[in-house]
N, C-alpha and C positions, 0 to 999 in steps of 0.2 A: 615465252618462250619465244630464243631465239632460233632462227634455223642456218641463219647464214653466217659466216667469221668478221670477225671486226675490220673496219673500211683499213685498206690497203694505202699504207702513207711512204712515200719515199722517206729514210730514215733522217736525214736531215729535218722535213721538214714536221715530223711524229714526236723526235727531240725537242724543236721549238715552240708544238701546243704544248708539249706535257710541263713547258717550263710556264708557259701561261698559266695553267690549271693548278701550278705546284707554286705561284707566286706567294712572295712572304706575306704580303696582305691578306692574301685569303687564306694562309695556312693558321695564323694570325686568328683568323676569323672561323674556320670551320673545323681545324685542326689537319694534321697530316694523312690519316688512315680516309679519312672522309673526304679532303681534297684529292688524292689518287684513287677514290673509288669512283668518283663523279668523272675523272678522264677517262676512266676505264668506260664505266657505263657510256661516255659517247660515242665514243669509237664502235661500240655496238649497237646506240641507237641509228648512228649516220648510216649505216647497210640495211638498214631494215625501215621501210617506210612507213610513217605515221598511220594513226588506228583509225585516223576519220578522215575521211576527202570531203574537204572545203566547197563549196559554191557560191562566189558572190551572185544572186540576182540582182537583175533589172527594174527595181523598184520605181524606177520613173517611166516603165512602160506599162506595168502590170501591177498590182496588189501582189504583197509576198505570200499570203495563202494561196489565191489562185494559182502563182505562177509553183509551189507546194504542188499543189494537187495535179498539174498538167506534169509534173516533172516523174512524179509518180506510178501515174500513167503510162510513160514512155517508157520506165526503167520497170514496170512488172512484164510488160511485151518483150523487153529487152532477153530480161533474163528467165522470164516464164512463158511466153509464147500468148499469155494472154493477159488485159485487163483486169478481167475480173479474177486472177491466181493470186497467191498469197503476197500480201501487202509489203508494201517497199519501207524500210523503217528511215525516215526522214528529220533528224529532229532540227528544231529552231535552237539559234546562238539567244542566253538570255539578254544578252547586252548589246548585240549586234542585230540590227534591225533588218541588212538584205544580207546574212548569211545563212544558209543550208545545211546543215552536215550529214553525213552517210555514213553510219559504222564500218569499216573495210572488217571483211572478215578473213582470218587468219592470223597465225600461218596454218597452212593444214596441210596435217601429216598424206601427201603423196607421194607416190612413187612413180618414177619415168617409167611409161609404157611403150614408149613406140622408137623409133629409129631419131637419132638428134640432130638437130637444128641448133646451129651455135646463131646468136644476135650480138652485137654489138653493146656495149657498157650502156649506153645511151640508152640505146630501143631496151635493153632488159629493166634499167630504172623504169620506164612508162608501161612495161606489162604489169610491174608489183604494184603500180600504181591504177590500174587497171584497162590500161591498152589492149589491143589486140598488136599480131607481129606485124607491120609496113614491109612490103619487100625489098626498101633500102636498106634496111637495117640488118638482112639477112647476110652472114657470111660464109656459114659452111651448111648445105644440106646434102642430105644420103644422094648417092649417084641416082637411082630412078625411082625420087622421088614425085609422087604426083597426085591430083586433086584427092581429096577424101583420105590420104594415109595420116595414123595415126602418128603424130611426132612428138619427141619431146624436146620440150625446149631450157637450153642453157647459155646465160651470160657468160661474154671473155671478159673478165677481171680486167685482166693488164693488158690488152690491146693488142694481145700477139697472135690473132686468129688472120690469117690472108682471107681476103676472099672472094670466092669461089671455091674454097674448100672443102672434100667430101668428105674429112674427118678432122676431129682436132682434138689433141690431148694434153694440151695445158690447162693453164689454172683458171676453171669455169666453175659457177652456180645452177644449179637447176629453179628453175623459176616458174614451169607448170608444165604443161599437157597439151595437144590443141589437134587441129587437122588442118592441113594443109589445102591452099587455096589454089597453088601453082604449082604446075612441072616447076622442077629444078632448073630446066632449058630457058626457060622464062623470065626466072629470078633473074638469072646470071646472063641474059644476052646482049649481048654489043649495048643497045639500046635500053637503059638503065630501066627495070619493071617498077610502075607507080599501083597501089592500092595494098588489101590484106593479102599479106603469105601465108599466114598462120593464123586462125583463128581460134582464140585461149579457149579453152572449153572445160580447165583444171588448174589456174592458176595456182601458187602459192599462195599468194593474197588475192583475195575475191575483192573488187571491188567495179562499179559500174565504168560501161565505156563511155566518151560522152562526144563521143565522135555524130558530130548532127544531130546531136539532140538538143533541141529547143535554143541552137543558137544565138539568138537575138536575146534570147531570156537569161539563160544561166551562162557563167564565166568559172570553168576551173580558174582556183586559187587560189595557193596559202593563205592560210589565216593572217598570220600577222602581216602578210601585203595586203588585205582588207583594211587588218585594223591601222595602217600606216595612211588610207585617205581619210579616215574618218578622225584622227588627231590633227590632220594639219587644217582638218575642219573648213573647207570651202565655204564660202557663200553665196547665195545669189548677188552674182555683179561685180562681183572681184573678180580682179584680173590674178591670174593663179600662173607661175609657173613650172613645170616637171619636166627641169635638166638634164635626165639621162633616162630617156623614156621610153624605149624599145621595151617588151615589143609591144606596150602601149596599154596594159591591163589598168594600170594605176590611173594614166591619164584618162581614159572613159569612166572610169569609178568619181574620179574629182568632178568632171565633166556633169555626169548623175548627178551627184550632192549639191551640186548648184541647180541642179534641175533646168540644165540646159542655158542658164540666163547669166551673161558675162562672159568672160573670158579663160579659155587655159591655150596659152601656147608650150609645144610640146617639142624638144629639139634630142635630136642625136645623131653621131656622128656616120649610123649608114644609110644610106640613101634608101634602100631596096627597106627595110623595116620600119622609116617612116612612109612607106605607101602603102602599110600594115595598116597601122593607126589608123589613117584618113579611113581606108575600107573600114576597118571597123568601129571606127566614129560615126559614119554613113549608114553603116547597119543597123545601129543602136539610139538612131536618129539624133545624134545631138552635133548640133550643127556650131557650137560655140571653141569645138576644138580648132586649132590653126598649127598643123604642123610644118616642123624646116629642121632638113638637116643642115646640122651645127653644131661645130667643136665648143659646148656649154662652157670649158675653160676662157674663152676669146669673147663672150657671149654682151660682155658688159664695155660701154665705151664714153667717155666725155667727150670724144671730136665728133662737131658736129657733121662733119665731110665726112664721115664714116656709118652714120644713122641713116637705116632704111624704116620708113614710115609700114614697109609691111612685114618688116621682118628682124631679126637679130645683125651684127647686135645693139642694144636698149643702150638708153640713159642710165645711170645711177637711177635705184629709186622707181624702179618702174611696176613692181610687181607687188600685192598687198601677202600674198603667201605663196611659197619657194620650197616644192616638194626634191629634193635633193635623193633619191635613189642609189647609193654612189657604186660604182664599177670595184669590184671585192673581187677578193679570194676564192669566195662560193665555197667556204667549208662547212657552211651547215645546211647546203641542199640533203635533199633525204629523198627516191634511198641513193648512195652511193658506195659503189662494194668497191673504189679506188680510186684515187687521185693522183696525180700524175704531176702534179705543180712540184717544181724547183724549190728549195729557199728563195732563191732570187725573187723568182717569179710573185711568191705573197707577198715578199714585202718591197715588190714593187710598186703595190695598191696605197699605200699611205701618200705619199708624193703627191701622185694627180688627185687623191679625194680632197688633200687641202688647197690645191690648186683651184679644186673645184669650189671646196667653203670659199674662198678667198672672191669667187665670183658670184656666188650667194648673197653672202652678206653685201656684197656695194649694191646689188638687185632689189633687194628688199627694202620696202620702204621702210620711214622709220612707224614704230608700233606694228609693223608687222610680225609674220611667225613664221619659221625655217624648220622643217622636219627633215633630219639626216637619217636615211638606215641603210642597212645592208642586210644581206643572207650570209653571214659567216660567221665565225665564233672567237677569233684573234681580239687581244685588247687592244692592238696599233691600229686595227682597223674600225674599233667603238669607243671604247672608254678612253685611251689615248687622244683619240681627235676630237673629244669632249673637252677635254682637259686644253687641249691645245687651244680650241677655238675659243673658251672661255678667257684665257691667258691672253691671246693676240687679239681678240675684239673685247674691248671693254663693254661696247654699246650692246652684247649679248649676254640673255638670262636664259638660266634652265631651268623650265615650268613643268608644271603637273600636265600629265596624259589622260586624255578621255576619250574611248573608253582605256582604262590601264589591266591588262589581263594577262599580259608577261609578268616575268620575275623583276627584283630589282638589277643594275646591271653588276658587273663583277668587280671584284675589287682588283687592285692590284694597278691603277693609274693614279693616284694620289686624289683621286675626286671622295669628298666627304660623307656620310653614309647620307646626308639629307640629297645630295644630288645623287649619290646612286638609286634613291626611294622613287626619284622621278622619272629616272630611265626605263627602257622596259627593252629587257634581254628575254627572248623565247631563249631554254634552256629543256631539249626533251632529255639531256640525260638526268633531270629532275623530276618526269613525269609520273615515275613508277611510286611519287608521294601523293601526288591528285588523290582527288575524291571522283568517283565515279559520276560520269555524265548522266544525267535523266530526265526525263522527260516529263517528271513532273516539279514544279520550282526546280530545278537547276540553281547549284549551288552558283556564288560568282566567278569564284575558281574553279573551270572544269578541267576533265582529263583534259578535251578536248584542247584548251588554251591552251598545255604542257607540253602533249605530246604531238608538234609539230614539227619542223624546221627549225635549224638554227636560225635567228634573227634579232637584231638591234632596230631599238629606233630614240630620238632623241627628238626634244623639241625646244626651238630657244626663241623667245623673244627678243627685236629688237627692240631697244631703249632709246 
């Protein structure tokens, strides 16, 4: 059941995306009615959260089943107030050994019960994935709101609500009911308030809040993002590069897969985010991570005078494996009620991605593995980049991925059927044709594997 309207896009972006999903190759493959249906389903999926919350667990610190048991106890306490209460359903993934899946309950048929609190779109999306409303996300609240008041929470779809408003009549969607934890005056004081502003008691989509829950053992991460680490397949003792590492979830995952043996170099342009990566690595006892604030397009040089033994830039062929989780338009993120990107902004990413690919190929050793990924659904940032890379760098070969839980690539970039087959495109618009997830011998292609964010993975071998 769908409770939210289709994602709102600028007309030029809507038309651009429509052309992607109605390209000639795809029409020849599935026919126009099916292609048009897929596009409309995609727009609807993007405004709703996936049906499973995915948690990556730190199996380098504790066994999977022990973390599963401890997580169940924590969530039972959170949801039901007692570890002895009704059990929380936590499923194992049949192919990915460090993933736990929690079914999301919803959408639930709820009626707004109290005064309206309006939150920003990012905050509203977080609520739909299990978060409470933190004070900085609140844009509008009733004049006399105080702790204990029942309130109904709405998400500002178009970003039109002015912070500090008492009432907002613009485009908004109901995301659930909750109880105020703060006075209105505290929320909008000159010194920005911190902490929970509204504790959600009846969210439209119910999934657990992971704020402060086993912070060193569980990490909220979309399923395709976990798959990326396994596809890269780092081994203990290798030297691995994460080119666009912030916020560092994949960096720490790679280090854990290597059993903290070897070296994982993390690069990103934003210094504050690199500090977060270092803190997370320390909390996870991962001493093999080295993080540097650096522009990855300039991370390779053959000039001895520019080389630094401590960090970037690096000489060519410095790394056994390279992960390029590239900056992208993010049009696969869920839930997202609206995206305000202009077409110019959407089209600004492929040139940057190609510069990063150019550096990645140079930094990779012969015989090494390069994984390219994005969280978007366009052809230009995904399959067309693969076609460009194969044409530009004859040393690259597409290779099969393990695990392979997503679907094939999207026709439209001139790639062969065999090439599309070894790609992984996670397509939420196709989730309704997947079999249900089962706790007893789940099928290899599960509902959780399909009902994800929109995501893309390509794996290359450098010959």
